[in-house]
Steps between C-alpha positions, in 0.01 A plus 500: 500500500848588631774284646759621751728376774376597843596860570599565137331684213315286243726373223244331277151614408221342294197687368203272563241683291496823695658702221242779511546561871876470461503755215278734701730475800805574285341786302567855598189688609263686273508867592186705444563874516163671475375851559140469619361837613128422450258218575501393133879490476510303826263251335735468203806451721315244712391311187861479379605372843214248510598358160867483593431325829328213322853369442737378766760772453563778747321825411617831642263795467627852556405859447752678277582722799595192707701324231870540441792341321531211747144391420572502126834322539327220693220458242475249220242710313311825552148619433469878489162663560430869460239757427523728200568848639506789255586260220790342691565242772417591857752705694518208743624258234739762361635552854559124530695500174699809603609334824571159349634561150876524552514237774321254270650603166777242476343240728153440352556484125252257345256523793154397384230758556141584409304823532139583564363853478175647626452764233234762475619579147697271271803406717753542221709765679510286812610191307760701308645642824524158666646345184766770479615426855478120476686508168779690674501239776497230229197331656302260282127558448332158503148631436354791310398783735151445636319830469176529692371808322187709532223455752561221748349166399500171690702328228806706600536294818475172306770614258726599790440164670605326177815715483593396854438133413712523185796663670496261795468194275790615282718560801398173664569302180842659462407668170630827644 
C-alpha cells in the first residue's frame, strides 16, 4: 500500500505480505546463455528455462551469438550452457566471452553463475575453460558444474530443470 498526494509520487509504502512478488519485481533478471545445436541440447536448455520460470523473476534466454555485454550488465545471475567440443567449450560460448569480457570485467565482479555442459566425454576441459574465464571476470560460481556426460538419458533434463529452479530461487530470495 502506498500513500501520496494527488499528482505526487508515493512517499510512504507498506508491504502487506507480498514480499515474494516485491522481491521478484526488484530482482534483476536471470540470464540464460545456452548453445543448443541439437534436439537434445534444446531439451536441456528448455528444461533449465522451465525450472527458472517456476519463480516470479524475469528470465531472459539467449543464444551466445545473440548475447552481449548489455545483457550481462542487466542480469542478476547467469546460467551458462554449452556443449563439449574437442574437449573445450563451444565456439559459440567462447565467442560470447570474447565479445563481452572487457566490457564486463570491472562491472560484473561477484556475479553469480552456474554452468551446465552436454559432454560426450568427461567435460573437464570445458569446465576448466569456463572457470578460467569466469575467474578472470571474478564471477562467483554458486553451483558445481552440471555435466551431462555420455549417452543422453532422460535424467539430464530433470537435473537441468533443478538447476534453473535453484538459480531462480536464489535470485528471487536475494541470496545472489
